[in-house]
C-alpha positions as CSV (number, residue, x, y, z in Angstrom):
1,X,-38.3,-54.8,35.0
2,X,-41.1,-54.9,37.4
3,X,-44.0,-52.5,37.1
4,X,-42.6,-50.8,40.2
5,X,-39.2,-50.1,38.7
6,X,-40.8,-49.1,35.5
7,X,-42.9,-46.6,37.4
8,X,-39.8,-45.3,39.1
9,X,-38.1,-44.8,35.8
10,X,-40.9,-42.8,34.4
11,X,-41.5,-40.7,37.7
12,X,-39.6,-37.6,36.4
13,X,-41.8,-36.9,33.4
14,X,-45.5,-36.7,32.8
15,X,-45.6,-36.3,29.1
16,X,-43.6,-37.3,26.1
17,X,-44.8,-34.5,23.6
18,X,-41.4,-33.2,22.7
19,X,-40.0,-36.7,22.1
20,X,-43.0,-37.4,19.7
21,X,-42.8,-34.2,17.8
22,X,-39.0,-34.0,17.5
23,X,-38.1,-37.7,17.2
24,X,-41.2,-39.2,15.3
25,X,-42.8,-36.3,13.5
26,X,-40.4,-33.8,12.4
27,X,-37.8,-36.0,10.6
28,X,-40.7,-37.7,8.7
29,X,-42.3,-34.4,7.7
30,X,-38.9,-32.7,6.7
31,X,-37.7,-35.9,5.2
32,X,-40.5,-36.2,2.7
33,X,-40.2,-32.6,2.0
34,X,-36.6,-32.6,1.3
35,X,-37.0,-35.6,-1.0
36,X,-39.6,-33.8,-3.1
37,X,-37.4,-30.7,-3.3
38,X,-33.8,-31.9,-4.2
39,X,-32.2,-31.9,-7.4
40,X,-28.5,-32.4,-6.7
41,X,-27.5,-36.1,-6.9
42,X,-24.8,-35.9,-4.2
43,X,-27.2,-34.2,-1.8
44,X,-29.9,-36.8,-2.6
45,X,-27.6,-39.7,-1.7
46,X,-26.8,-38.0,1.5
47,X,-30.4,-37.3,2.4
48,X,-31.3,-40.8,1.3
49,X,-28.7,-42.3,3.5
50,X,-29.8,-40.5,6.7
51,X,-33.6,-40.7,6.0
52,X,-33.6,-44.5,5.5
53,X,-31.1,-44.9,8.4
54,X,-33.8,-43.1,10.4
55,X,-36.7,-45.1,9.1
56,X,-34.9,-48.4,9.5
57,X,-33.8,-47.8,13.0
58,X,-37.2,-46.5,14.0
59,X,-39.1,-49.4,12.5
60,X,-36.7,-51.8,14.5
61,X,-37.5,-50.0,17.7
62,X,-41.2,-49.7,17.0
63,X,-41.1,-53.6,16.1
64,X,-39.7,-54.5,19.5
65,X,-41.9,-51.9,21.3
66,X,-45.1,-53.4,19.8
67,X,-44.2,-56.8,21.4
68,X,-43.4,-58.5,18.1
69,X,-40.5,-60.8,17.2
70,X,-41.0,-62.9,20.3
71,X,-39.9,-60.0,22.7
72,X,-43.0,-60.6,24.8
73,X,-44.2,-58.5,27.7
74,X,-40.9,-57.1,28.8
75,X,-40.8,-55.1,25.5
76,X,-43.2,-52.7,27.3
77,X,-40.1,-51.4,29.2
78,X,-38.9,-50.1,26.0
79,X,-41.5,-47.3,26.1
80,X,-40.2,-45.8,29.1
81,X,-36.5,-46.5,28.3
82,X,-36.1,-43.8,25.7
83,X,-39.2,-41.5,25.4
84,X,-38.8,-39.2,28.4
85,X,-39.2,-35.6,27.9
86,X,-36.4,-33.4,28.9
87,X,-36.5,-32.2,32.6
88,X,-34.0,-30.5,34.9
89,X,-31.9,-33.6,35.0
90,X,-31.9,-33.7,31.3
91,X,-31.0,-30.0,30.9
92,X,-28.1,-30.7,33.3
93,X,-26.8,-33.7,31.1
94,X,-27.2,-31.8,27.9
95,X,-25.0,-29.0,29.3
96,X,-22.5,-31.6,30.5
97,X,-22.6,-33.4,27.3
98,X,-22.2,-30.5,25.0
99,X,-19.1,-29.1,27.0
100,X,-17.2,-32.5,27.3
101,X,-17.9,-33.6,23.8
102,X,-16.6,-30.5,22.4
103,X,-13.8,-30.1,24.6
104,X,-12.5,-33.7,24.5
105,X,-12.7,-34.0,20.7
106,X,-11.2,-30.6,20.0
107,X,-8.5,-30.9,22.7
108,X,-7.5,-34.4,21.4
109,X,-7.4,-33.3,17.8
110,X,-5.7,-30.0,18.5
111,X,-2.9,-32.1,20.1
112,X,-2.5,-34.0,16.9
113,X,-2.0,-31.0,14.6
114,X,1.6,-31.8,13.8
115,X,1.0,-35.7,13.8
116,X,1.3,-37.9,10.7
117,X,-2.0,-38.3,8.7
118,X,-2.4,-41.9,10.0
119,X,-2.1,-40.5,13.5
120,X,-4.7,-37.9,12.8
121,X,-7.1,-40.4,11.3
122,X,-6.8,-42.6,14.5
123,X,-7.3,-39.5,16.7
124,X,-10.4,-38.8,14.7
125,X,-11.8,-42.1,15.5
126,X,-11.0,-42.1,19.0
127,X,-12.5,-38.6,19.3
128,X,-15.9,-39.9,17.8
129,X,-15.8,-43.0,20.0
130,X,-15.2,-40.6,23.2
131,X,-18.0,-38.6,22.0
132,X,-20.3,-41.4,21.6
133,X,-19.5,-42.7,25.1
134,X,-20.4,-39.3,26.6
135,X,-23.7,-39.0,24.6
136,X,-24.6,-42.6,25.7
137,X,-23.8,-41.9,29.2
138,X,-26.3,-38.9,29.1
139,X,-29.0,-41.0,27.4
140,X,-28.7,-43.7,30.0
141,X,-28.8,-41.2,32.9
142,X,-31.9,-39.4,31.5
143,X,-33.7,-42.2,29.5
144,X,-34.4,-39.2,27.1
145,X,-33.3,-39.8,23.5
146,X,-33.7,-36.0,22.9
147,X,-30.7,-35.5,25.2
148,X,-28.0,-37.1,22.9
149,X,-29.8,-35.8,19.9
150,X,-29.4,-32.1,21.1
151,X,-25.7,-32.7,22.2
152,X,-25.0,-34.4,18.7
153,X,-26.9,-31.8,16.9
154,X,-25.0,-29.0,18.7
155,X,-21.6,-30.4,18.0
156,X,-22.6,-31.1,14.3
157,X,-23.8,-27.5,14.0
158,X,-20.7,-26.1,15.5
159,X,-18.6,-28.0,12.8
160,X,-20.9,-26.8,10.1
161,X,-20.4,-23.3,11.3
162,X,-16.6,-23.8,11.3
163,X,-16.7,-25.2,7.8
164,X,-18.8,-22.3,6.5
165,X,-16.3,-19.8,7.9
166,X,-13.3,-21.7,6.5
167,X,-11.8,-22.4,9.9
168,X,-8.3,-23.8,9.0
169,X,-8.6,-26.8,11.4
170,X,-11.9,-28.1,10.1
171,X,-12.1,-31.2,7.6
172,X,-14.2,-31.2,4.6
173,X,-17.2,-33.5,3.9
174,X,-14.8,-36.3,2.8
175,X,-14.7,-37.7,6.5
176,X,-11.4,-39.1,7.1
177,X,-9.6,-37.3,4.2
178,X,-7.2,-35.6,6.4
179,X,-4.0,-34.3,4.8
180,X,-1.3,-32.4,6.8
181,X,-2.5,-29.6,9.3
182,X,-5.5,-28.3,7.3
183,X,-8.0,-31.2,7.8
184,X,-7.9,-32.1,11.6
185,X,-11.5,-31.9,12.7
186,X,-13.6,-34.6,11.2
187,X,-16.3,-33.0,8.8
188,X,-19.9,-33.7,9.1
189,X,-22.4,-34.6,6.2
190,X,-24.7,-31.7,5.0
191,X,-28.0,-32.2,3.8
192,X,-27.8,-29.0,1.8
193,X,-31.5,-28.2,1.3
194,X,-32.5,-24.7,2.2
195,X,-35.7,-23.3,3.7
196,X,-37.5,-20.3,2.3
197,X,-36.6,-17.1,4.3
198,X,-33.9,-19.0,6.2
199,X,-30.1,-18.5,5.6
200,X,-28.3,-21.8,4.3
201,X,-26.2,-22.2,7.4
202,X,-29.3,-22.0,9.7
203,X,-31.0,-24.3,7.3
204,X,-28.3,-26.8,7.8
205,X,-28.5,-26.4,11.7
206,X,-32.1,-27.5,11.3
207,X,-31.1,-30.5,9.3
208,X,-28.2,-31.6,11.7
209,X,-30.7,-31.5,14.6
210,X,-33.8,-32.9,13.1
211,X,-32.5,-35.6,10.7
212,X,-28.7,-36.3,10.9
213,X,-28.3,-36.3,14.7
214,X,-31.9,-37.9,15.1
215,X,-31.0,-40.7,12.6
216,X,-27.7,-41.5,14.2
217,X,-29.0,-41.6,17.8
218,X,-31.8,-43.6,16.6
219,X,-29.4,-46.2,15.0
220,X,-27.5,-46.5,18.3
221,X,-30.7,-47.0,20.3
222,X,-31.8,-49.7,17.9
223,X,-28.6,-51.6,18.2
224,X,-28.5,-51.4,21.9
225,X,-32.0,-52.7,22.0
226,X,-31.2,-55.5,19.5
227,X,-28.2,-56.6,21.5
228,X,-30.1,-56.5,24.9
229,X,-32.8,-58.6,23.3
230,X,-30.3,-60.9,21.7
231,X,-28.6,-61.6,25.1
232,X,-31.7,-62.0,27.3
233,X,-34.4,-63.1,25.0
234,X,-36.4,-59.9,26.0
235,X,-35.8,-56.3,26.6
236,X,-34.7,-55.2,30.1
237,X,-33.6,-51.7,30.9
238,X,-30.8,-52.3,33.3
239,X,-28.0,-54.8,33.9
240,X,-24.7,-55.9,32.1
241,X,-26.7,-56.4,28.8
242,X,-27.5,-52.8,28.5
243,X,-23.8,-51.9,29.1
244,X,-22.8,-54.5,26.4
245,X,-25.4,-53.1,24.0
246,X,-24.3,-49.5,24.6
247,X,-20.7,-50.6,23.7
248,X,-21.6,-52.4,20.6
249,X,-23.8,-49.5,19.5
250,X,-21.1,-46.9,20.0
251,X,-18.4,-49.0,18.3
252,X,-20.7,-49.7,15.3
253,X,-21.7,-46.0,15.0
254,X,-18.2,-44.9,15.3
255,X,-17.0,-47.4,12.6
256,X,-19.6,-46.1,10.2
257,X,-17.7,-42.7,10.1
258,X,-15.1,-44.7,8.1
259,X,-17.6,-45.1,5.4
260,X,-17.7,-42.1,2.9
261,X,-21.5,-42.4,2.5
262,X,-22.0,-41.9,6.4
């Protein structure tokens, strides 16, 4: 990308403070806090999975952004590819994303209520994949990683709330363990560590936004960047390689939901 196109990409935003605080600072601070205040082995495994997923993805992105690994001058484009703060365009895409992700996944899975268990599992995967496409489009339209993080965190928090209130169509934490009509919506992994003075469910909302959603969106970004560099030999923020990278990232991320640890 030329200097001119890079400037155009960055024109909507004057600061990246919220991205630095939310994406880079909060998960690190809260992650180390949680690791030092956790006793339950299962909760520790879940936290460890997402924390190291976040660290690994972040290191990969920073590795490329620092012009290491032979990515050269073009890696500088990566700085303005994902770090934009949320502006009016971002707010519009957050609204669109939340509505379409929730509506598409819920409508699809509600239509499968009476289907066999295998069909329900397929529907769950398709629903995740559709949600991933919507969040990726929102990201590419805004170049703000916070946009899909907020969409993702909102959806996860909604599922957490429905699980906490024993909504009959919400699956448990065992991911694809759907049996009959009582496990339809794919459950989300919960960190399960409370904050003093904050109710358990709101504590979990905080974790979904700051660690779970952030780690998963960081992973998709890292895979996208890796594929683009693999195809071109350097990073570029537009073109067919970005579309291919986005598709690979969504497919890999969706497939991880087949693994109980994720």
